[in-house]
ZADOPA-302105 format. One record per residue: residue in three letters; x, y, z of N, C-alpha, C in turn. Coordinates in steps of 0.05 Angstrom, whole numbers, plus 5000, padded with zeros to 4 digits. Example, Ala and Ser with C-alpha at 12.3 -4.5 7.8 and 13.67 -1.06 7.14 Angstrom:
2
ALA526448865156524649105156526449345156
SER525749555142527349795143525850015157
END
This chain:
671
MET753260401808752560551832749860461842
SER749860421869747260341881745460581883
ASP742960541888741060761891741860931915
PRO741961191912742661371934740461381955
LEU741261421979739361472001739061772003
ALA736761881997736362171995735562282022
ILE736962472032736162622055733862792047
PRO731762822064729362972055730063252046
MET728663342025729063602013728163822032
ILE729664032034728964262052727864482035
THR725664602044724464832030724065052050
PRO726165212056726065392079724665652073
PHE723465692050721865932047719465932068
ALA718765682077716665662097717765492120
HIS718565622142719865482164717765372183
ASP716165172175714265052193715664822209
SER714264722229715464512246716164262230
ARG714564202209715163962194717863982179
SER718264222167720764252152723164232171
ILE722964352195725064332215725564052223
LEU723363902227723663612235725063462213
ARG724263512188725563372165728563432165
HIS729163682170731963762170733563612191
LEU732363582216733763442237734063152231
ILE731963032219732262752211734462712191
GLY734562902171736662892151739462902164
LEU739763082184742363102197743162852211
ILE741162722224741662472239742662252219
ILE741262232196742062042176744862102166
SER745362362162748062442152750162352172
LEU749662392198751662312218752062012219
LEU749961862214750261572213752161492190
PHE751861622168753561552145756461652151
THR756661882164759361982170760761782189
ALA759261652206760361462225760961192212
GLY760361172186760960932172758860712174
LEU756460782183754360582186752760532161
GLY753460652139752060602114754060612091
ALA753460482069755260472047754160602022
ALA751560672022750360781998751261071995
PRO751161181970751761461965749861641982
LEU750961871990749562062005748662291987
THR746062361989744962571972743362771988
GLN743563031982741963231994741263441974
SER738863561977737863761958737264021971
VAL737364231955736564501964734564611943
SER732264711953730264821935728665021951
GLY726765151938725165351951722565391937
ASP720565501951717865531940717765731917
LEU719765911914719666111893720966021867
SER722165781868723665691845722865411836
PRO722765361810722365091800724864921801
LEU727065031809729664901807730464771833
ARG731864551831732864411854735764321849
TYR737464401868740364321867740764081885
THR741963871874742363631890745263541888
TRP746563521911749263411910749363131920
THR751262981911751662701918754562651925
LEU754962511947757662421955757762121953
ASP759462031934759661741928762561661927
GLU763261481945766061381947768061611948
GLY767361821964769262031969769262261949
GLN767562241928767562441907764862581907
LEU764962851903762563011902761663061873
SER759063051869757863141843755263271850
TYR754163401830751563541834749863511809
ALA747363561812745463571789743463791794
VAL742263891773740164101776737663981763
ILE735563971779732963871770731064111764
ASP729764101742727764301735725064171739
ALA723564281759720964171766718764381763
ALA718564491739716564701733713764601738
PRO712064771751709364681757707864581732
GLY706464361735704864251713706464091693
GLN709164061697710763911679712363701695
PRO713063471682714663271696717463381702
ALA718463331726721063411733723163261717
PHE725263401709727463261695730163381702
GLU732163221699734863301706736163451683
LEU736463721686737563881664740563901665
ILE741663901689744563911692745463681710
GLY747363531700748663341718748363051708
PRO749562871724751362921746754063051737
SER754863251752757263411744759163411768
PRO761763411762763763391784764063661799
LEU764963631824765563861841768263811854
GLY769564031863771964001878774264191869
LEU776164231887778564401882781064241889
THR783264331878785864221886787464451898
ARG788664401921790264601935793064501937
SER794964681939797764591940798364421964
ASP796764441985797164282009794964082014
GLY793264031993791163841997789463801973
ASP788263561971786463491949783563491959
PHE781863651947779063661955777263561932
THR778263371917776663241896776062951902
THR777662821919777262541926777662511957
GLY776762281967777062221995775462402013
LEU773262522003771762712018769762562037
LYS769262682060767362572079765462802088
PHE762962742089760962932097761162982127
ILE761063242135761263312164758663422174
SER757563622161755163752172753763922151
ALA751263992157749764172140748764402158
ALA749264642150748064872164745164882158
ALA743665012176740765042171740365222146
PRO738565142128738065302105736665562114
HIS737165782099735966032106735166182081
SER733066352084732066512062733566772060
ILE734066862036735267122031733167292017
ASP732767532027730867722015731968002019
GLU733468102000734868352003734268531979
SER734168791984733768991963736269161962
TYR736969251938739269431935738869581909
THR740569781905740369951881743169961867
LEU743069991841745470031825745570311814
VAL747970401806748270651792747670631763
ALA748270391751747870341723746870061720
GLY745370011699744469741693741769731679
LYS740869481673738369441660735969471678
ARG736469481705734469531725735969631750
LEU735269871760736869991781736069901809
ALA733469861813732469781839731969481838
LEU733369321854733369031851732668901878
ARG731568661875730968491898732068211893
HIS733668121912734867861910733467671930
GLN732167461920730867261936732066991930
ALA732766851951734066591947733866421973
VAL734366161970734865981992737865921991
GLU739165942014742065872015742465672037
GLN744265472030745065272050747965202046
ALA749365172068752265102066752664832078
PHE754564682065755164402073758164382078
THR758964242098761764222105762663932101
PHE765063902089766363642084769163652094
GLN770463422096773263402101774563232080
ASN777063292074778563112056779962902072
ALA781462732058782762502071784662592093
ALA785762832091787562932111786163082133
GLY783563092133782063222154781763522150
GLN782363622127782163912122779263982114
PRO778164192126775364262120774964392093
PHE772564362082771864452055768864492055
THR767964722045765164782045764064812016
LEU761564742014760064791989757564941997
THR757265191987755065361992753365381967
VAL750765341970748865331948746765541951
GLN746065681929743765851929741865761906
VAL739265751913737265701893735465951891
MET735266061867733766311862731566251842
PRO729666431838727466381819728466311791
ASP730666421782731566381755734266241753
SER735466171775738266081774738865901798
VAL741065741795742365621817745365701816
ALA746565721840749365801841750665651864
PHE753265611862754665481884757565591885
ARG758665581909761465661912762765491933
TYR765465481931767065321950768265501972
GLY768965381994770265542015772165372031
PHE774165502042775965382061775765542087
PRO774365442107774065592132776665622148
SER778365432146780965442161782665212150
GLY784765162164786264912159788764952142
ALA789265202132791765252118793565432134
THR796065372134798065532148799465712127
GLY799065982131800266162112798866162085
GLN800366232064799166252037799465982023
VAL797265892010797265651994796165711966
LEU796365531948795465571921792965401915
VAL790965531903788765381890789565331861
SER790365091855791765041830790064881810
GLY787764791819786064631801783164641810
GLU781364601790778564601796777164381779
SER775564221792774264001778771464071769
THR770464301775767664371770766964331740
GLY764664211737763564161710760664231708
PHE759664251684756864311678755964111656
LYS754563901664753763701644751063761633
LEU750963861609748463921596747563681580
PRO745063691570744063471553745863431529
ALA745963191519747863131498747163271472
LYS744663351468743863481443742763761450
GLY743463951433742464221436744164411420
ASP743664671424745064881409746665051429
ALA748765181419750365351436751165601422
TRP751465821437752566071428754866141446
MET757366121436759666141452761866301438
MET763766391454766066541444768666401452
HIS770466371433773066251440774566431459
TYR775866311479777666471496780266511480
ASP781266761482783466831464785966661469
GLU787366601448789966481449792066711453
GLN794466631458796566831465797067021442
ALA796967281448797467491429798067751445
ILE799367941432800068181446797568331456
TRP795268301442792868451449790968281465
ALA791768041472789767851484790767741510
PRO788867621526786067601521784467851527
ALA782567911509780968151512777968101507
TYR777167841505774367771501773267911476
GLU774967911455774168041430774067841407
ALA773967581413773767381391770967391380
ILE770567251357767967241344766267041358
TRP763767121364761866931376760866731355
GLN760666481364759766261347756666251349
ASN755366241326752466261324751165981321
LYS749765891341748165651340749765411331
ILE751965361345753565121340752364891356
ALA753064651349752164411364753264411392
LEU751564371412752464341439754664121441
GLY756864181453759063991454761264041434
THR760864231415762864291395765464371409
THR767664261399770364321410771264601400
SER772364751418773365021411775765001392
ASP775965191374778265211357780665331372
SER780165441395782265561411783465361430
LYS786065351433787365181452786665261481
SER785665511484785065611510782165561518
GLY780565451500777865381508775765591502
TRP773565581517771265761513771165971536
ALA770066201530769866421549767166421563
PHE766966541586764466611599763466881588
PRO760766921587758666731591758266551567
ALA756766331571756166151549753166091550
LEU751866091527748966051525748365791510
PHE746265651521745565391509742465371507
HIS741565221488738665151487738564841484
ALA737364711504737164421504734864341522
ALA733564131514731264021530729164231535
ARG728764401515726664611517727264821538
ARG729764841546730565041566732965201555
TRP733065461563735365631558737065631583
VAL739665601579741665581601743965771595
LEU744565941615746966121613748866051636
LEU751366001629753465951648755266191651
THR755866271676757666481681758666471710
GLU759966681719760866691747760566971758
ALA760666991785760367251798761567241826
GLY761667471839762867481866765867451866
LEU767067521843769967501840771367741852
ASP773367701869774967921880777867861875
GLY779568001889782467961883783667711895
THR781967541907783067301920782867051902
CYS782067091877781766861859782266941830
TYR782466741813782666781785779866811773
GLY779766911748777266901733777366651716
ALA775266501716775166241702773966261674
HIS774466051658773066011633772565711630
LEU771965611606771265341602773265191584
GLU773664941591775364771573774164761545
GLY775864731525774964731498773464491488
GLN773864261502772564011494770563931515
ALA768163871506766063781524765163501516
THR765863301533765263031527762462961538
ASP760662871520757962811528756563041542
GLY757063281532755763521542756963631568
LEU759163521578760463611603762563821597
TYR761864071605763764301603765164331630
ARG767764341630769264361655770564641657
ILE770864731682772264981688775164961679
ARG776165181668778965201661780165451674
LEU782465431686783765661698784965841676
PRO785666091683787066261663789566131652
GLU790466221630792766101617795366181630
GLU797266001630799866051643801266291631
TRP800966331604802466541590801366821596
GLU799066841607797967111613799767261633
THR799867521631801367701647804367681643
ASN805167541622808067531614809867431637
GLY808867241652810467131673810467281699
VAL808967501700808867661725807467491747
ALA805467341740803967181759803566911746
GLY801766751759801166481748798266431748
ARG797466201737794566141735793266071761
ALA794865961780793765891806793166131823
ALA791266111842790666321860792166291886
LYS793366501896794766491921792766591943
ILE792166411962790066471981791066432010
THR789666562028789866492056787066432066
THR786866252086784166182096783566362120
PRO780966422125778666322110778466452082
TRP777166302063777066392035774566272023
GLN773466422004771166321988771766381958
SER770966191942771266221913769066401901
PRO769366481876767066611863764766411860
TRP762366511855760066351850760166241821
ARG759565981818759065861792755965871788
ILE755166001766752366071762751165921738
ILE748665821742747165691720744465831720
VAL743965991699741366111695739665931678
ILE737165881686735565681671732765791668
GLY731665781644728865871640727665751615
PRO725065751613723665641590723765821566
THR724166081570724366281548726766451552
LEU727366611531729666791533729067031551
ALA726567071560726067271579727667231605
THR727966981613729566911637732467001633
ILE733566961610736367031605736667331604
ILE735067471588735267761584734867911610
GLU732967821626732067981649733467911675
THR735167701676736467621701738367841711
ASN738567861737740468031751742267871770
VAL742467611765743867431783746767511788
VAL748067621768750967691771751367901793
THR749668101794749868301816748668191842
HIS746568031840745467911865747667771881
LEU749467631867751467461880754167601884
SER754167861882756568011886756368171912
ALA758668241923758768381949757368651947
PRO756168741969754869011968756869241964
ASN755769471960757269721956759469741976
ALA761969771967764269791984765370081985
ILE764270261970765470531968763770741982
GLY761470671993759770862008758171041990
ASP758271301996756671491982757071491952
THR754871481937755071481907753671721895
SER752971921911751572151901753172301880
TRP755772281880757472411861757572271834
LEU756672021833756771861809754471921790
LYS755071931764752971981745753571831719
ALA751771641712751971511686751471711664
GLY752271651639751671851619752571771591
ARG751971951572752671931544755272071539
VAL756871961519759572051515760072091485
SER761272321478762372351451765272261451
TRP766172161428768772031427770072101399
SER772372221400773672321376775372121361
TRP776571931376778771771365777871611341
TRP775571491341774771301319774671441292
SER773571681292773271821266775672011260
ASP777472051280779672231276781972141295
LYS783571951285785471811302787472001316
GLY788172221303790172401315788972601334
SER786372611336785072821351785772831381
PRO786272601395786772621424789272781430
SER790972831411793472981416793173281409
ASP790773361400790373631390787873751402
ARG788373961419786074091433783974181413
ASN784674301391782774411372780974201359
ARG782073951356780473741344778673601365
ILE779073651391777373541412775073721417
ILE775473981414773374181421770674131406
PRO770674061380768074001368766473781381
PHE767873581392766473361406765373451433
ILE766873631447765773751471763273911465
ASP763374061443761074221434758674041428
LEU759273811415757073621408755773531434
SER757373451454756173361479754573581492
ALA755573821492754174051505751574101490
ASP751574091464749074151448747073931451
TYR747973681454746073451456745273391484
GLY746473531503745973461531747273211541
TRP749373121527750872891535752772971558
GLU753072791576754572861601757572871598
TYR758672721579761572691578762772701550
SER765372731549766972691524769572551532
LEU770272351516772672201521775072301505
VAL777272351519779772431505781572181507
ASP781972051485783271791485786271811486
GLY787571581483790471561484791871761466
GLY793771911477795072131463794572401476
TRP792672411495792072671507794472781522
GLU796172601531798572691546800472851529
ASN800172841502801872991484800873271478
ILE798573341488797573611485799273791503
PRO800374011492801974191509800474271534
GLU801874311556800574351582798674591582
THR799474811569797775051568795174991553
ASP795474851530793074771514791274581530
ARG792574401545791074211560789474351582
THR790674531596789274681616786974831605
GLU787374951581785175101568782974911559
LEU783674671550781674471542779974391566
PHE781274331589779774251613777874481621
ALA778874731620777174951628774874991609
TYR775374941583773174971563770974761568
ALA771774521573769774311579768174371604
ALA769574471625768174551649766174771644
LYS766974971628765075191621762675081607
LYS763074881590760874761574759274561591
LYS760174511615758874311633758874031621
VAL761173971609761673701598763973581613
GLY763473351626765573211640767473071621
LEU770073061628772072931611772972671623
ILE773472481605774572211612777272191598
LEU779272101613781972071601782771781600
TRP784271711579785171431574787871371587
TYR788071121596790671021607791170741598
ASN793670671594794670401590794970281618
SER793870041623794069911649796869811656
GLY798669771636801269661641802969841658
GLY804969751672805869501679806869281662
PRO808469121676809768891662807768681653
HIS805268691662803368491654802468521625
ASN802868751612802468761583804868881569
LYS805068831543807368921528806669141508
ILE804369261511803569471493804669731503
MET806369861487807770091496806370351489
PHE803970341477802570581470801470731494
GLY801671001493800371171513801571161540
LEU800171291559801071311586800971031600
ARG803270921608803270671622805070691646
ASP805170481662806670471687805570661708
LEU803070731706801770911725799470771740
MET798470551729796170421741796870181759
ASP799170071755799869811768801269851795
LYS802270091800803670151825801870311843
PRO801270211867799270351884799870641890
ASP802270711898802870981905802771171881
VAL803771071858803771231834800871271824
ARG799371051825796471061817794871271834
CYS795271251860793771441877794571731872
LYS797071771867797972051861796772141835
GLU796671961815795572041789792572101791
PHE791071941806788271981809787672251824
ALA789372311844789072561859789472801840
LYS791372771822791872981802789473021784
LEU788372801775785972821757783672951771
ALA783272881796781073011811781573311813
GLN783973391817784673671819784073811792
TRP784573671771783973781744780973791737
GLY779373661753776473651747775673431729
ILE777373231724776773001707774672831722
LYS772872711706770672551718771072251717
GLY772672161698772971871696775471791681
VAL776171531683778471431668777671181652
LYS778771161629778570921612781270781614
VAL781270541627783670391631783770151612
ASP785770131596785769941574787969731577
PHE787669511561789669301559790069151585
MET787869071599788168921623789168631617
GLN787868501598788968271584789768031600
SER788367971621788767711635786567671655
ASP785967411660784167341681785567221705
GLN788167241705789667141729789067311753
GLN789467191776788867321801790267601803
TYR792667611794794167861795792568091782
VAL791368041759789868261745787168291758
MET785968081768783468111782783768301806
GLN785968281820786568461842787068741832
LEU788368761809788869031797786269171790
TYR784369021779781769141773780569271799
VAL780569111820779369191846780969431857
ASP783569431856785169651866784669911851
ILE784469891825783970131809781170241816
LEU779170071818776470161825776470291853
ARG777770171872777770281899779170551900
ASP781470571888782970821889781671041872
ALA780470971850778971171834776671281850
ALA775171101864772871191879773671391901
ALA776071351912776971531933777371811923
GLU777771851897778072111885775572191869
HIS773372051872770872101858771272091828
LEU772671871819772971821790771471561784
PHE770071561761768971301752770871171733
VAL770370921727772270751711770670611689
ASP771970601666771170441643773570271635
PHE773270001637775569831630775369741601
HIS777569751586777669641559779969431558
GLY779869271536781669051534781368881559
ALA778768831566778168741593776568481593
THR776368361616774668131620771768201619
THR769968001620767168061621766268111650
PRO763968241654763168311682762868071700
ARG763768101724763567901745762068021770
GLY760668251767759068351788760368591803
TRP762668691794763968911807762269161807
ALA760369191788758769431787757069471812
ARG756569251826755069281852757069351874
THR759269221876761169261897762669531894
TYR763269601870764569851863762970001842
PRO760870151851758970271832760270471814
ASN762770551819764170731801765170591776
LEU764770321774765170181749762670221732
LEU762770391713760370451697760170291672
SER762370181663762170001640764869861636
GLN764869661619767369531610766869411583
GLU769069371569768869271541768268971541
GLY770368811538769868521538768168431515
ILE768368561492766768501469768168611444
ARG767768491422768668601397766768821388
GLY767569071391765769291389765669421361
ALA763969621359763469751333765969891322
GLU767869961340770370081330771769901311
GLN771169641312772569451295771169391269
TYR769469581260768369551233770469551211
TRP772969621219775069601199775669311190
ASP774769121206775068841199772868761179
PRO773468691154771268631135769468401143
VAL770568201157768867981165766968071187
PHE767968231206766268341227764168521215
ALA764968701197763068891186760768751171
ALA761468531157759568391141757568231158
ASN758268171182756668001200755768141226
ALA756368391228755768531254752868511261
HIS751068521241748168501247747468251262
THR748768031255748367771269749567771297
TYR752067871298753467881324751768041344
HIS750668261335749068431353746768271366
THR745568101351743367941362744267701378
ILE746867661380747967471399748767611424
TYR750067841421751067991444748768051465
ALA746468111455744168181473743367951491
TYR743867701482743067471498745467341513
THR747767461510750167341522751767551538
ARG753567691524755367871538753868091554
ASN751768221541750468441555748568351577
VAL748068091578746367981600747768021627
VAL750467991627751867971653752868241662
GLY752568461647753368721656753668921634
SER754169171642754469391622756569321602
MET755969401577757769321554758369571538
ASP760969651538761769881524762469811495
TYR760269781479760469691452761269921433
THR760970171442761370411425759570411400
PRO756870441404755070391382754370651366
VAL752670611346751270821330753170951311
ILE753670811289755370911267753470971243
PHE753571221234752071301210753971341187
GLY756371441193758271491172760371281171
ASP762771351163764971161162767571311168
ALA769171191185771771301192773771231169
PRO775871391166777871331145778871041147
GLU779270921124780470651122778770431134
LEU776170481139774470281150772570181129
GLU771569941135769469821118766969991120
ARG765470011098762870141099760969971117
HIS759670091136757969931154755569821137
GLN754869571141752869441125750169421139
THR750069491165747569521179746169771169
THR743469781172742070021165742370231187
ASN741770481180741770691200739770641222
GLY737470521215735470451235736570251255
HIS738070051245739369851262741369981281
GLU742970161269745070291285743870461308
LEU741770621302740570781323739270611345
ALA738170381337736970201357738970081376
LEU741470071369743569971387743770141412
SER743070401410743270571434741370491456
VAL739270341449737370231469737869931473
ALA738469791452738769501454741169431472
PHE743269591471745669531487745869721511
GLU745969591534746069751559748969801568
SER749570051575752170121584751970371601
GLY753170371625752970601643754270851632
VAL756270821615757271041598756970941569
GLN755371071554754870991526756471171508
HIS758671061497760371211479759171201451
PHE758371431441757371451414759771501396
VAL760171301378762771271366763371451342
ASP761271561329761671691303762571981305
SER762972101282763972381280761772581287
VAL762672821292760773041297758973081272
SER760173091249758573141224756572911219
ALA757272661226755472441221752972471237
TYR753172571262750772611278749272861271
ARG750673081267749373331261747973331234
SER748673151216747473151189744872981188
GLN744172851210741772691211739272861213
PRO736872751206734372901209734072991238
ASP732573201242732173321268731073121288
TYR729172951279727872761298729872551307
VAL731772481290733872291298735772421318
GLN736572661313738272811332736772841359
ASN734172891358732672931382732672671398
PHE732372441385732472181399735172151413
LEU737372211399739972181411740372371434
LYS739072601434739372791456737972691481
HIS735972521479734372441502734572141509
VAL735871981493735971691499737371651526
PRO736171501544737471441570739771241567
VAL741371211589743371001590742870811614
THR741170891632740470711654737470671654
TRP736570451666733770361661732470271687
ASP729870321689728370231712727169951708
ASP726969871683725969601677726869521649
THR727169261645727869151619726168901614
ARG724968891590723268661583724068541556
TYR724268281556724468131530721768111517
LEU721568181492718968161477718967941456
ASP721167911442721267711420724167681411
GLY724667461397727267431384728767181393
ALA731067141380732766911385735566991377
PRO737666891390740366971383741066901355
GLY742367091341743067061313740767131294
GLU738367181304736067231287734767501292
LEU734067551317732467791323732767861352
VAL732768121358732468231385730168421385
LEU728268391403726168591408725868621438
LEU726768861448726768921476725169171482
ALA724169181507722969431517724369511543
ARG725069761545726469861569724870111578
ARG724670131605723170351616724970541631
LYS724570801627725871011643723671191653
GLY723271191680720971341691718371231679
ASP716771421668714271341656714471271626
ASN716771321615717071271586718271001580
TRP717370881559718370631549719970681523
TYR722170531520723670531495723770251484
LEU723470231458723569971444726069961427
ALA727269731424729469681406729069421392
CYS729469421365729269181349731569161330
LEU732868931329735168881312734668631295
ASN734968661269734768431251737468311248
GLY737768061257740267921255740767771229
GLU738967801210739167661185739167841161
ALA739967741139740267901114737767891097
THR735467851110732967841096730968031110
ALA729268161094727268341106725168181121
LYS723968311141721968181158719768381165
LYS717468271173715368421186715268331215
ILE715268521233715368461262712868561275
THR711568391290709268471306710268531334
VAL709568771344710668871370708468841391
PRO708668651409706668621431707168841452
LEU705068981459705269211478703869151504
GLY703368901511701968841536703368931561
PHE705968991559707469081583706669371591
LEU705269511574704669791579702669841602
GLY701069641608699069691629696769861619
THR695570021637693270181629694070441616
GLY692170571602692670831590693770811562
SER693771051549694771071522697471211521
TYR698971151500701671261497701971381469
ASP703471601468704371711442706871571435
ALA706871441412709271281404710471401379
GLU713071421379714571521356716571301348
PHE716071171325717770961315719771071294
ILE722371011298724371091279725270831265
THR724570801240724770551226726970571204
ASP727270351189729070351166727970541145
GLY729770671130729070861110728970751082
PRO728870931062728670841034731170701024
SER733470741038735970601031737470541056
GLN739570381053740870271077741870481096
HIS742870701085744170901101742671171103
LYS740071151100738271381103735971311121
PHE735071511136732671491152730271581135
PRO727771511143725471621130725371921134
ASP723772061118723472351120722272431147
ALA720672251159719372311184718972051199
PRO718872061226718271811241715371731238
THR714771491246711971391246710771451274
ARG708671611274707471681300704771541303
LEU704371411326701971261332701071321360
THR698471281365697471261392696870971398
VAL698070871420697870581425697170531454
GLY696170281459695570191486696569901489
SER696069781512697069521517695969301499
GLY693569351488692369151470693269171442
ASP694869371435695669401407698069231400
LYS698369161375700569011365701469121338
PRO702769361338703569471312705469291297
VAL705269301271706969141253708969331240
ILE711569271242713669441232715269281211
ASP715969411189717669291169720569331176
LEU722069111175724969111180726369061154
ALA728269221147729969171123731968951130
ALA733168831110735368651115737568791131
LYS738568661152740468781170739469041183
GLY736869061185735569311194734869311223
GLY733269511230732369531258730669781262
PHE729469801285728070051292728270091322
CYS727670341330727370411358724970591361
ALA723970611385721570771390721570881418
ARG720171101421719771221448716771241452
LEU715871131475712971131481712571301506
THR711071511504710571701525707671701533
PRO706971681559704171681567702771931559
LYS700271901549698672141543697872281569
ARG697972531569697272691593694472791591
END
């Protein structure tokens, strides 16, 4: 390849006359090449004053590729991603070869503020530079590449502005992400075919070599985390709606090149296919690359919601995130028995928790008993959540209420009935596909539930793609192997390590319904091997708009008063989130703020005891009363009393962590 002729880089955060002139010169050069007056590869970059990152695409012999340059101040610039392929295949045209550059839109700055109902930070500001480029394929069909460069990320998406008659298929995608050849990775296999899959519940791989081939024929799932060239990199996607599939990654990465893989053909049992059926104009989801020198960039990013469509449901004053009691895990038959549900409603009422979940089987409660149960919960001011099977023919699981969510008229009638009953939310399970058909079903359920003022929690589900911004009534989703699966001896023995991977991967991209905080043990389950201190810390370490506390009534009521008091007051939504220390598979140390109060969570991902120094520089001015709840004298006991300190921003308390241990703390300003 000959040296590319680079069109001058545009930095539109400052629109001075020189930048405009450079842009015009670049367009003139581009037109010359379009006219065939040059043979060298064509290259153009997008960057901005607020970001050290630069996205550069190259068109060479009709094929598009891109690279991402990290040019952090004071350090030599280097190519962290690329060259990596770009392009799509459509049933009526190939957009991977024979491409010709047509034009570049003027770059523009994005600076928008918005709020979420749930998340690691509710008031958000999205700042970026965006520029769109238009190409044609050999048949003259138009194709766009839109790029955003943000302070912590780059993202790009494809588009078809026109040129298709009727419905066509997006049947292939060439997108790749070429990382450095050497580095570490934290990844999860995409599920192979099974009655319960895909559900994003496979075991996360801890610090494998970058480029390791997946054991699954279906490849690797999003998100994926890497550490290479002294940078942390997270790959994921956002802005997904019902017009496209949800993507994952091919299982084999040659020389560090991970390629996009479409959903598997076997998903949805033949109801749909892996290709997306589209009409033009159309835009793909965003392909996202988060890049930073420390894990603070990964933990604190909000890029997934930044790149998702704004609120589509209007008024959200009726929505309320909250804490949830849940009977099924500790008493499998309870959802069918009003009398076995009532103690969990009482627990929520006594603890000030907003909700209680009545899981699959509630439909078997006699109608009179069910009416009385709903009235009892309303009297106690506890909102109820009811469980549904999402099937439909797209899943084969016959348990529970099914064939109510997949048909629009039936679904709307069911949601209207729930609203009349005073139900606050639904848990919809067994979604089990990333094909476009199910992506549209997610959106349809969220839209129709919002119309009846119902929130939604998806289980057996994909990982978040940003719907919590577009449909704020999505308060959480699973997409993780959760604490309910402590019955698996391998999972139970290694849960402490998995927890310290989840915080840097799955929970980064959105609310995670892990169902945490186990002090006791459900029948026929493995004894949990994490300490009670570790378990309590999960209530802060893991963010979820509805936090289902998984254990029994007796397990919570038997704890020391100060532990119960923490559970009564722990928030589920946050005004700020800060990374303090740690690494995936080893340690998590986070600080989260609610109002004026700060909460700390620390998880030991290893089976050895540690001493942890807690940096409190984030506190700012003033003193705080701090209450630390640490590991106790034995694995499944808390200390007789919490550790109480007066601290300020200059303090660095040292806390002992047991093997598989943890701690949490509440810091309240002194008045």
